[in-house]
C-alpha positions, 0 to 999 in steps of 0.5 A: 636473122639467126638459124638454129637447124646446124648443131654447134657439136657432133651428134649422133641421129641415125641407129647405124652411128649408134651401132658403129659407136657400140662395136667401138665401145663393147669389149665382149667379156668372155672372148676367147683369148687363151693358148692351153687345153686349161685356159680352154676348159676355163673358158668353155665353162664360163662361156657355155653358161653365159650362152645358154642364159641368153638362149633363155627357156625352151618350150616344154616337150609334147609326144612328137606324134610323127605322121607321113603324109607323102611319099615319092620313090626316085631309083637311088633315093625316097623322099617322105613327107614327114611332120612331127610336134615340136611343142603345144602349139607347133609342128615342124613339116620336114622332107626325109630323103633316104638311100635306097642301097642298103648300108653296110653297117646296117643302119646309115648316119643322117645329117639334119640340112638346115635351109637358109632365109627364103623358101624354106625345105624346098631347096634341099630336096629339089620339090616344094610342100606338094612334092612338085619340082622347083628349080635348083637354088643355092641349097643345090638339092643337098639332102637329095644328095647326100641320101644318094651317098648313103646318109639319111637327110632331114630338111625342116621348115623353121619358123615363119619358112616354107610351109610355116610361113605366114600367109600374105592375106594374114600380114598387116604390113609389108615387113621380113615375118622374122622380125615381126616373129622376134618382136611377138615372141619376145612378149611371151619370154621367148627367143626366135632363135631359141625356138628354132633351136628347140624345133632342131633338137626335136627334128634330132630326136624324131630322127632317133626313133628311126631304127634305120639311123645311128644315133651316135652319127648324126650331123647338121650343115646349113647355108646362111641362116641355115648356117646360124642354125647349124652354129647353135644346134651343134652348139647346143645339143651334143647328140651332133657328132659332126657339123658344117657351117656355110656361108654364115660364120664371119665376125658380127661386129664386122658385117652391116647392121642391116645384115641380119634378121630376127631369126638370127638374133640372140640378144646380149651375145656381143657383150660376152663373145662373137660368132665364133666363141659360140662355134668353139663350143662345138669343139672337140667335134668335127666342124668344116667352115665354108666360105665363098670366096665372092660371097657378098652377104658374108664377105671372105675377108671377115669370115676368114678372121672369124675362122682363124679365131676359132682356130685358135679355140680348137689348137688350144684345146688341142683338137685343131685336126677337127677342124677345117676351112673349104674356101672354095670358089663361089658366092653365097652357096653351098659346096656340095662335094665338100660336105659330102667328103666331110661327113663321109669322112667324120660319119661314114668311115670314122 
């Protein structure tokens, strides 16, 4: 009896096999390899153009129509629940944490605090959408800590998270809402990541309407998927004066393919570069990369490789002093004190 179950040649059945093969085969056409300022400038022009082409279209703007829904006063800061419109069919709920201490300059620096994949903005402020206290998570109430240090801090919900999540009763299947949203918005010609970047830009627009905010001193920080947002928002919007990417800047090609979601996917990126190349578009603005030594989600080994490549970009551009790495004794979490020190240096005392 002849068996036909075993192939006579090597075959590849799993999508993981395909991805492993592609990682070896694809050579990013614009992965930075220069050493001089002129090589940097040429690369930047080419890669920035390709990056914006990959992002695809942004929605059409509409009036922000800001509305304060709730106000909670604490001894050292005030929380305001604010909602703004990003586009015709999308509104953004945010918590704004403001210091009670007066600013010596009359205006405050501001920081957009980008939450990671999970419960949404509440981890940045320690309260849920209704203002009820919640347990501290890996975000460590960062927006509140920044407000206590003299910054205006704003924490929005990204699409499919927090108050913008899809109610469980409206989900037909138990799938990651990021992936379902990514699939569906793609049918209309958008990337989900690009829509979130747009929302971040609209949050910056809102900050600029507040007279107490200094438009020249705006930063962004985020953990994990929030690191995704910090990376892309700073790369795409030059109004961001300083940035911190926490628990995210690792080589995409070195990570397990399942360590990804629809909110963090930019189709076609690896044909042109990697995350460190996108971070190179932030140059010459100050950028802090945080890496938890025991981070199991974005391991320190590959994160340090990405940082080393990013450093060649800043060095070639002549701005190595604007880049720093915070390799701290921790896991997949925000290192709060280093964030505050970084923004104090570049947004308060610069």
